[in-house]
N, C-alpha and C positions, 0 to 999 in steps of 0.2 A: 606841691605834691610829695608824697613818702608813700613806700610799700606799706601797707597792710593787709592786715587776716578781715575777716569778716566780722570778728567780732570789734576786732577795733574798727574797722567802717562804721559799724552800727554805734559804738560808743561815741566818736568824731560828731556824727548825725545827730545824736540826743545832746550831746554839747552844742552844738552851732545852734540848733532848734531853740535852748536855752537860752543862749548868747542873743541870739533875735528875737526872743518873744518873751516877755516874763510871763506873758498864762500859764506857759509848757508847765507843765509838771509830771516827776515818775516817782511812783508808787511801785509796790510790793515786798513783796514777800525775799528779804536780806538784799535791797536792793541799796539801801545807804551803805552803813558802816563796810559790810561785807563786798559790796560790789556787785551785787550778783551772783546767783552760782556758777556763770560762766563768764563772771567778771566782765558782762558787758555794761555796767553802769558805773566801775570803777574810775572813783575822782571825784565824780559827780555832786557828792554832798558838800566835798570841802571845797568845792566851788561856788556850788551855786545856794549851798546851807538848806540846812533840814526845815527849811517852811516851802523849799521847792522839792528837795528829793528825799522822802519818808518811807519807814519800812512797814507794816501792815502787817495785821496778825494772818494765820496759815488759815485763808478762808478767801477761797478764789470766788466765790457769791459777792464775796462783800465784796472785793476787791474791785468787780465788776460794777457792780452797783455805788459805791461811793467815784469811781470814774463815769457812770452818768449823769450822776447828781452833781460834780464839777463839770463836764461838758455843758450841762442844762442851762448854769451861774455863769457862764462863758470861758472857762478857763480851760484847756486843752491838755488834758490829762494821759500820759502814756506810760499805762499800766502793763508791769510786767507779771509773768505767770511761768511759775520756774521748769515746768515741763508739759508739752503738750497732754500727756494722759492726764494732764489737772486741771488742763481747761475746758475740762466738759460740765463742771460745774457753775464755771461761767455762763453757760449756753442761756438759763432761762431770763437772764439779763439782758443777754445780746439779742434774744428772740423776741423781747416782750417788752424792754424798753428805749437798748441802744438802736434798735433798726427802725424801731417805728417813731422815734419821736418828732421828726418832722413832720409825718405825717398824720400823728396824732395829732398834731397843735396847728396846724396845717399851715405848716411853715413858719409860725412862729418864733419855734427854738428848732433846734438842730444838734446834732451830737459829736464834736468835734473830739473823739476819743481813738486812740491806739491800741490793742491788746496784742501786744509782742508775748511769743511764746517760741524756744525751741522744739522742731520736732524733727519726727522720723529715728532712723538707727545709725547703727556704725559704729559707735562707740562703746559698744559690749556695757550698755546699762542694762537693768532689771527690770522688770516687767511696768510698765506705767511708763516709761523713760523713752520708750523708742516708738511712739506712735505717730503715724502720718493718718489724721483723721482730718484733711481737708476739707472730706466733701462732707462732712457736717454743719459748715461752716458757709460751705457756698449754696447752701437751701434755705439759706434767710435772708429774706427779699428785704434791702437797704444797706448790706452789710458791703462793704469791698476784703475781696483778701487777696493778699499780696505773699510771695514766694520768692526771695531774692535767691541769686544763686552764683554769686560771687563780691568778692569785694565793693565795689566800682556799682555792682547793680544795688547792694546794701546800703550803702551810703546816698544813692538817687531818691531811691521808693521809699527808704525809710521818713526823709525828708519830704517827700511828695507826701506821706500819708500822713505827719503829725500836721500839716499844711493843710490838708484838707477839712474839709466841714463835715464830713458825713464819717461812721465810723467805720474801721478798718481793724480787720485782724490780719496780723503780719507774723509769719510764719520762717523761721528762722531754720534753715537745716542746721541740725547740730554736728554731723560731721565734716559741714564745712567752715562751721567755724574756724578753726587755725589749719586746715589744711592747705589751703595755698596762700601765698600774697602778690601783690598785684599794684601799682602806683595808684593813689586816690587822691584826689585834689580837692581840699577839705575849702571848698571855695562859698561854699551854700548853696551849690547848682542841683537843683532836682531833677529828675527822671518821671516822664509823664506815667502816669497811673494808664489802664484799661488797653494799654498797647503790649502786644507780644513783639519779644524784639531778635528778628533773624541774626544770629553768630554765625551762621554759614548759606553762603547757599550753592549749593549745586545743579540738580534739573532730574536728577534719576530714583530718588526717592525723599520724602520729609519724616523728619525726626520731629516730634513732637514733645516736650514735656517742661518738667519746673521742678526748682528746686535741689535735693541732690544728685538728681539722677543728671543732670545736666551735663558735669563733666563727665559723665559713664557715655553720652548720647556723643559728644565731641571724642572721645577718644574712637568709639565705633565707627565715625566717621569719615576720621583719620584712615582704621582700618580699610576700609570701605574703599575711598580713594586710594591705594594703595592698590586695589583689584579692579580700580578702573573702573567704580561707581563712586558718582559725585550726589551728595547728599545737603539737603535744605537741613539746617540746626534751629527750630522754632524752640525760645525760651519762653513762656506762654507769660512766664512773670506774674499779672494779673486773672489769676481764674476767673471774678467775679468783680467787674463785669468783661464778660470772653470780648477778646479782640476774634473773635470768629473769621472775619474777612481776611487778617494774614493769613490764616491756616488754611481757609479755602484759595486764597491766590496762589498758594504756595503747591497745592496739593493740584490745582488745574492745572501746575506746571509739570508735576511727577506723576500723577496719575496712582501715588503710591502712600500709603501713611503707618508709619510706626507708632503709637503714642505712649508714653513711658512715667511711671509712675511709683512711688514707693507705696503707697496705699494698697489691702487688697483688692483684687480684682471686680471682686461683685457691689455694683455700687459707686468705685471709684469713682472720681469726675472725667476719668481717662471716657467713660462712656456717654459723659455727656459731649464733649467733642465729636467720640464716634457717630452718635446721633446725628448731629451738623453734618457729617459729613454723608450721612447715609439721605440727607433732604437735598437742601442746596447744592451740594458737592457730589452727589449721588453717580452724575454722567462724565464726570470726572475719572472717577475712579478703574483703572486698569486690574488691581486686584485685590482683595478685601481686606480692611484695615484689620491691622493687629495692633494688641495692645501687650505690651512686659509690664507687668504691674508686679507688688508685694503677691506672697498666697492669701488667701483666704483663711486665714487663722492667728492668732496671737503671732507678735515679730519673736523669735525663739530666744532666749538667753545666750551671751557670751559670744562667742565663735562661732556658734549656729546662726547666726546673722547673716555671714556671707550666702549662704543657700537661699535665704528668705529673699536678698536684697536684689535686683536687678541690675545686672553686669554686663559688660560690654558682649562678652559670647553670646550671651542670650537677647540681646537688642540686632548685634551680625545676625543670629538664627532668624529673626523675625524679619528684618530685612531681605535678608536671601532670599527668604519664603515668598517675599513679596515681589522680590524680582524676576523670580520666576514664572509668574502669570502675566500671558499677555507679550 
């Protein structure tokens, strides 16, 4: 066990998966010699060789299409797209082929591929480099969509994604890559997919989110605790399939829910969670569901990002509004 950042944990998970299964391949732009744009694949080329770690042309659709073909032929490709803003070119292959392969072949073939990409703002990158477009992928039946929020969860969830027999889109919050260190045991232990992770138990209000906003939710929960309010903090982790039961069970106890994400409000995945709460969770609610999100605009450049990203103060304000009801 060693202290690791998220990007180091991702690297360790990739190396562990490649060591355990020779079918695991890593491909993408600059993943070989340069070790990836954020160095998530650093050292893998030297360790596993060019037959298993290889650079591709700057062609995201081709990267995804190649991965589908490799997966159909028995490999387990892990493809890297340099930034989420470039991943939309891969959606054609994901929607029309990767996600449909099992159904199309009536179970004869599967598509055990992972498409990794950094996502979200917070590092003052230019346009196209700060997107949080996870909702685009959650509407594709047949895809899993996973978003880690810490080094330990990054390690365990990526191993589970690589070992899964169906395609997974794995979104890595850019601003968390080197934000914190925590002990990570490189022992090959995966975390279950399709499960929310309860990080803190309270009883007064439920905070739900994923990725880069999870540290903000935990910080808000600490502030609320100092005021005498205890919050459940739930990291969704796997957006699809959604573990709605964990969220509904929490809200059944608290009666209040604040949903947080970086993506724009309109059409964001938080709306899906709110819709689930408006169904089977309706009679548990003591207050309207609150959403704390990015704005319905392109992520602004440089230092203006801080006005766009949901922060502790906005989460606290939403929680306090919710607590005023009932």
